N, C-alpha and C positions, 0 to 999 in steps of 0.2 A: 016599081022603082026598086032597084036593088039596094041592098045594105051599103055597099061600097059607095054609090053615088049619094045616098043620103048623108054620109059622113065624110065626103070627099074634102079634104083640107085645102084644096085649090092651091097647089105648091107654087105656081107662077105668081098668083096674087100675093101670097105670103112673102115670097122673095121681094117682090116689088114694094111691099109695105115695109119690109125690113130695111131695104135700101133707102127708101124715102125717110123713114124714122131715124136711121143712123146719120143721114145728111143733116136732118133737122138738129140732132143732138150736137153736131159739130158747128152749126150756124148760131145757135142760142148761146149766149154767154153763161147763163146760169147752169145749163146742162153741161156745157163744155167745162166749166169749173168743176163740176162733180166728177166728170171723166178724168180730168188731170190729177185732181186731189186723190181719188180713189186709185188711179193707175200708179201713181208714185208710191202710194202706201202699200199697194199690193206688191209691186216690184221689190220694194224693200223687204217686205215679209217673205217673199219667195226666196230671194238671195240669202236672206238670213236662215230660212229653213233648210236650204241645201248646203249651207255652211260656207258660202262665198263671201258673206258679209259679217263682220263681228266688231264689237266695240273694243277698241285698243287705245284707250286715252294716254297710256304711258309709253306708247311706241312713237319714236321720233319720225317725221315725215320722210318717206322714202318710196323709190320705185325700183322694183327688180323685174327684169324681163328675162324669160327663159331662152336658151339657145334653140334655134329652129322652131319658132312659134307656130308656123303653118302646120307642121307635122304634129306638134304637141296638141293643138286645139281640137283635133278630130279623134284623139284617143279618149275612149270611154273610161270613166271612173265608176260607172254604175249604169243601170238600164236606161236611165233618162238624164244622166249627167256627164259632162265632159271636162277634160283637163284644162286647168288654168294656164294662161300664157304670161301673166304678169301678176305681181303682188304690189298693191298700191296702199301705203300707209299714209293717212292725212294728219295723224296726230290725234284724231278722235276716233275714226273708224279704219278698219282694214278691210280692203276689198280684194278678193282673189278674182282677177279679170279672166272670165271664161267666155269668149265671144259667142259660143253656141248656147251656153246656159243663159247669158244675158238676153240673147235673141229669143229663146223660149220664154223667159220671163217677161219680156217686153210684149210678146204676142199674147200671153195669158193676161198680163196686166191691161193691155188694150181691150181684150174681150170683157174683162171684169168691169173696167171703167165704162165701157159702152153699155153693159148690162145695167149698171146702176144709174148711168145717165138717162137710159131709156125708162127705167123704173121710176126715176125722178119725174120725167115727162108724163108717164102714165099716171102718176099720183096727181100732178098739177093740171094735166089736160087728158083726163081719161076718156077713152072712146066707150069704155064699158065698166061697169062696177065689178069688184070681186078680185082686184089684183092685189097681192101682198107686197108690201114695200120691200120685203127681203128676198124676192124671187131671184134677182141677179146675184145677190150675195150667197144665197144657198147653193146655186149652181157652181160658184167658184170654189167651194170647199174641197172637192177632190183634187183639183189642180194645185191648191195650196198644200194639201197633204201629200202630193206628190214629191215634195222636198223630202219626205221620209224615205224615198227610193234609194237614195245614196247610203243613208246612215240608219234606216229603219231596222234592218237586222242587227246592226250593232247595238242599237238602243234596246231591242228586245233581249239580246244576250245580256246586256248590262243590267236590265230589270230582272233577269232570272227567268225569263218566259221562254219556253222551248217552242220555237216557231217551226211550223210544219212547212213543207215545200208549197202547199196551197196558199198559205198566208204570205210566203215570200214572193209568190207569183203575183199575188194581188197588189203589192207595192208597185210592180212594173206597169200595171194597168191603170193606175190612178191618174197619170198625166193624160193619156188619151181619153179616159172617161171623163175627166174634167173638161177637156176641150169640147167634147161632143155635148156635154150638158150645158155649157156656156153658150154654144152655137144654138142649141134647141132653146134655151132661155131667151136668147136674143130674138129669135123669130117669134116666140110666144109673146114676149113683152111688147114687141114692135106693133103687134095686132091690137094692143090695148091702148095705143097713143092716138089721140085725135089730132091727126097731122094737119088738117085744114085750119083748125082754130088755133093750134099752137104755132103755126108759122106766121100768123098775122099779128 
């Protein structure tokens, strides 16, 4: 028997397990509550990290939309951030509405929520021992740190740290790295959920 067949991860089986476990997370109220709560929290943190969300309790409620929003929304402001098309003041928070940034944030928040929903199921219905409760959260950190892509170089300059080209390039790779780690974590944690007992 070759070494490869001995350690074959059976990709088709892992994909099927991941799909079944993800469907289970959405069907159960307790795990769905975890997904929604974590997803909203992560989206808020992501938008704050990229500078699209800020506390402005002194600002009067207002909505300003730019001219030609379809052209403006695809203009880049950084390696993984795009131009806002509207400014919304609610009297408590200010939101720069950037449709592409919000879409990226929603996708990552969904992956983080699913990871922690699956981690919750793996803890309450484990198929095997040895899963850490923070597995999904740990995988989400590079994606959250990708919020520094837009303003990371400015923050380094403000702190007086001379950033090399390599460090600046690292900022651009945090978002894709975070997404890959979240997907890998999703597949890993899905294999640790006892789907048969959890669905009954």
